[in-house]
Structure formats: structure tokens, C-alpha cells
N, C-alpha and C positions, 0 to 999 in steps of 0.2 A: 504495499501501499504505502502512495506516493502523498506526502501530507498537501502536495497541489490536487490531486485527485479525491481526498478524505472531505466528508461534512463537518466542518469545521463548525467552534463555538467559540469565543471570542465573553469569556466570564472576569469582569471589572467587579475588584469595590475602589471607591473612586469619592474623592471627597472636595464639596466646593466649598466657597466662603472663604474665610480667614487661612490663610496658610502660610511654611514657613519656604519663601522662597530668596536665593542666592543674602542673604541672612537677615533677609525683613519678615516684616509679617504682610503680606498679601492680599487682596481678597479676591478674592478668580472666578469667575463666575461659573465656571466648567472646569470643575475636576485635572488636576494633570493626568493624573492616571486615564480619567473621561474621553481626554484625547489622543495618549497615545491607540487605547483601543477604538476608537474611531477611523484613524488612521491605518489600523490591523481589516479593521471591515472594508475599508475603502478598499482597501489594495488585496484581501484575500477573499474579499467574499463568503467570507463567516459573517453566523445571528450572530446580535452583540443580549447578552445578559448582564445587567447590572446587579453585582451581589450584594443587596441593601437588609440591613439591621432595623428589627420592631422600630427602637429605642436610637432615637436619633443621637448622633453627637455635635454636645457643645456647640456654640458659631464663634464661641474665643480658643485661641488656637493651642495658648495656653493648659487653658479647662479640660482641650477635648484633649490633650498629650496627654492629663495627666488621669484622665476615663480610659484612655488605649493602655499605660501604663499597668494600672491597676488589676485592667482586662486579662493583659500578659501575664503580670507574675502568679492572678488567679487561679491560669487560661480557663476564661470564660469562656464559654460558647455561644453567644447571641441566637439566640431567635431570628431570625431571614423574614423579611416580608412574605417573600415567593419562589421560587424551588423550580428550573429546568425542568418543562415538564414531559421532554422524549429526547430523556441523558443519550438512551442506550443509541438513537439515531446519528448522536457524533462520533466520526473518532479521534479530534484532535481536540482540543483543548487550550486554547491559551487562555493563560491564567493571569490575568492585573492585579493588580494591590503597588500599595506605597505600602515603603520602606518607612514600618514603622515603630522601633527599638530592636531592631537588627532582623529581623522578618515580619511579616504577613502579620495587616490585621487582623483580632477572630475572628471574625465575620466568614475573615477566610475559611479558617479554619472550618470553621461550620461547613459552611460549604462545601468545604471538600469529603470530611469526615461522616455527611449528610450526603454525599451523593456516588451512584455506584459509579466508578472511573478504573475500575479491573481493562488488564485490558487497549485500555487507552490509552495513547499520547496527548502528556502536558508538557504545554511550553511557556514557561513565563517570562513576562516580565512585568519591570515595575518602577517605578520614580524615586527619587533621592535626593537628598540635600548631601549627598559626601560619605554615603553609608552603602552604594552598592548595593548589591543584591545579599548583603545577612548573611545570617544559617536558612535561607529562606527554600534555596533547593534540597537542602538537606531538610529541610521541612515536609516540605511536596512527597519527599520520598517516604517518609515515614510513615506518615500521612496516606500513601497510596500507592503501600508494595506492591502492589498487583499489576500500576505502572508504568510507561516509558516514563521517563521524563530530562528534557533535553537542558540543555545549558541556554540560562536564558538573555534581555535585556532588559540592561539595568543604566535610565533616563534621568537625566540630575530635570528634576523638575524647574530649574530654569534655563533651562534647556529644550524645554518640549516644543514651544514653537517653533524653533530650527530643527526639528528633528525627523520632518519627511525622505531623508535619505540616508538619513541611520535606517530606519524604522525597515523602508525600500530594503536596503539592501540584506542587512535582517535578516528579513523576510526568503531575499531571492537565495538564502544560502540555503538556507530550510528548505528551498524549493521550496517557499508556499505561495508568492509573489502570481499569482493569477490578473489584480484587474490594472489597463493603462491608462489608466483615468486621467491627471493633469499634474501624471509625472513626470 
């Protein structure tokens, strides 16, 4: 099975609002990870799924990071607002998230542990401000031991608006690029 011909899902967690970007707090209409998920969808033709926790994170950035740190410490598994209806129909899952405290936000763990991903190929991508993928690939492999996890793409949040060429090159390397839209 080639990634190009597989049915693809782009599942992502992203936070809009006040975020840390290039050393300062800025308001983002669209979260950085959502921007990258949209580029991947445009370039691969995959289906989008937004991973969302039932309880919204605080709008204030410092408060949101405190909640995220507490969830990580407690190994929380926040309830999600919805689930992918036909996960069996997908062969490749592009999994996107911001790096929070060295790994994925806890709703992404909920998604991974609550979805049947055995035999699937998971291709992670994350946004960050200096910490790259952290230990998220290890955590994905632990949560999904029967899935094939490929190397991921880490993009600085402050460089998301300039990431089109990098995302395109990464997808081509993975054999996943199919659309020739405005690239």
C-alpha cells in the first residue's frame, strides 16, 4: 500500500486564541496546527477531523498551559466532543498537535487510545516554539503498538505561515503528495 493511494485522515488538535509565538503571546484566529492540517488536507486530499475536548481550555495562555501541565501530570484523558465515524475506512492517519510540555496534549492521547488504529500508518506532525517533537513519537508508539508510526514533521509555530514548501517536500518524501493546487 502506498501512502499516495491510501485513504487518508488528517486528525489534529489545535488551539486558537492566545498562544506563545516567537517569544510573545499573540492572538491566533486559527491555531498553528490547524493551519498545517489544512495544508496537508489540500495537498493530499485526505479528510479532516478536529480532535476537541469537551471542556475548553482557558483563553488566557498562562492558564491554559497550567491546565495542560496538570493534565499531563495526572495522565488525564479528557472526554472528546466527537469521534471518527468510520476509522476502519482509513489506512493512513496524519496526526497533528502542538507540543505541550514535551509531548502531545492529553486529548490526543484520548483519541489514540479510544480509536482502533491497529494496522494503520500514523504520520505525526506538530507545531512548537523550540522543542520539536519532544517524546511524542515514543508516546504514539506506546499508545498504538500495533500501528506503523513514521517519522514526523515539527514546524515552529512562528514559521507556520511560511511552511507550505516544507510541508510539500515532507509529503513528497512520504509519497503522499497528490494535489497540484496552488503549490
